[in-house]
C-alpha positions as CSV (number, residue, x, y, z in Angstrom):
1,X,5.7,-5.8,-20.6
2,X,3.4,-4.9,-23.4
3,X,3.2,-8.6,-24.4
4,X,2.0,-9.4,-20.9
5,X,-0.6,-6.6,-21.0
6,X,-1.9,-7.8,-24.4
7,X,-2.1,-11.4,-23.1
8,X,0.7,-12.9,-25.3
9,X,2.6,-14.0,-22.2
10,X,1.5,-14.7,-18.6
11,X,2.4,-12.5,-15.6
12,X,4.5,-15.4,-14.3
13,X,6.5,-15.6,-17.5
14,X,6.9,-11.8,-17.5
15,X,8.1,-11.8,-13.9
16,X,10.7,-14.4,-14.7
17,X,12.0,-12.5,-17.7
18,X,12.0,-9.2,-15.8
19,X,14.0,-10.7,-12.9
20,X,16.6,-12.0,-15.3
21,X,16.8,-8.7,-17.0
22,X,17.1,-6.8,-13.7
23,X,20.0,-9.0,-12.6
24,X,21.8,-8.4,-15.9
25,X,21.3,-4.6,-15.6
26,X,22.7,-4.7,-12.0
27,X,25.8,-6.4,-13.4
28,X,26.1,-3.8,-16.1
29,X,25.9,-1.0,-13.6
30,X,28.6,-2.6,-11.5
31,X,30.9,-3.0,-14.6
32,X,30.6,0.6,-15.7
33,X,31.0,2.1,-12.3
34,X,34.4,0.5,-11.6
35,X,37.1,3.0,-10.9
36,X,39.1,2.0,-13.9
37,X,37.1,4.2,-16.3
38,X,39.1,7.0,-17.9
39,X,38.4,10.5,-16.9
40,X,37.1,11.4,-20.4
41,X,34.4,8.7,-20.2
42,X,33.4,9.4,-16.6
43,X,30.5,11.7,-17.4
44,X,29.1,9.4,-20.1
45,X,29.4,6.4,-17.9
46,X,27.8,8.2,-15.0
47,X,24.8,9.1,-17.1
48,X,24.6,5.6,-18.5
49,X,24.6,4.3,-15.0
50,X,21.7,6.6,-14.1
51,X,19.8,5.4,-17.2
52,X,20.3,1.8,-16.2
53,X,19.1,2.5,-12.7
54,X,16.0,4.2,-14.0
55,X,15.3,1.3,-16.3
56,X,15.8,-1.2,-13.5
57,X,13.3,0.8,-11.4
58,X,10.9,0.5,-14.4
59,X,11.4,-3.3,-14.5
60,X,10.8,-3.6,-10.7
61,X,7.6,-1.6,-11.0
62,X,6.4,-3.7,-14.0
63,X,6.8,-6.7,-11.8
64,X,4.6,-5.1,-9.2
65,X,2.0,-4.5,-11.9
66,X,2.4,-8.1,-13.1
67,X,1.7,-9.3,-9.6
68,X,-1.4,-7.1,-9.4
69,X,-2.7,-8.4,-12.7
70,X,-1.9,-12.0,-11.7
71,X,-4.2,-11.5,-8.6
72,X,-6.8,-9.6,-10.6
73,X,-6.6,-9.7,-14.4
74,X,-9.2,-6.8,-14.6
75,X,-7.3,-4.5,-12.2
76,X,-7.0,-0.9,-13.2
77,X,-3.3,-0.1,-13.8
78,X,-3.7,3.4,-15.4
79,X,-1.8,5.1,-12.5
80,X,1.0,2.6,-12.6
81,X,1.3,3.1,-16.4
82,X,1.9,6.9,-15.9
83,X,4.7,6.1,-13.4
84,X,6.2,3.5,-15.8
85,X,6.2,6.1,-18.6
86,X,8.1,8.5,-16.3
87,X,10.7,5.9,-15.5
88,X,11.2,5.2,-19.2
89,X,11.4,9.0,-20.0
90,X,14.0,9.4,-17.3
91,X,16.0,6.4,-18.7
92,X,15.9,7.9,-22.2
93,X,17.0,11.4,-20.9
94,X,20.0,9.9,-19.2
95,X,20.9,7.9,-22.3
96,X,20.8,11.1,-24.3
97,X,23.0,12.8,-21.8
98,X,25.4,9.8,-21.9
99,X,25.6,9.9,-25.7
100,X,26.2,13.6,-25.8
101,X,29.0,13.3,-23.2
102,X,31.0,10.7,-25.1
103,X,34.4,11.9,-26.1
104,X,35.0,12.7,-29.7
């Protein structure tokens, strides 16, 4: 995302990369939410799943920003950046919860 913002890649390239990443994240969510997880890992996997969902929301919202910048390269995206930072913070918080819930 930052490479797109700085002009190193185009919004179209970013959208393509974000779409592939989003698809991979959805596959990861499916794989860790299968009922075969042991009970001792359930809390960790649940928090990891929440982190992946938050990050996937972040990716989808960055695509919205990319579309906006594609239509108007000078568009103001300061409000969107605040929301994006919130999604990243939520993802990190869930990762921290997942890591602390791992069995010893």
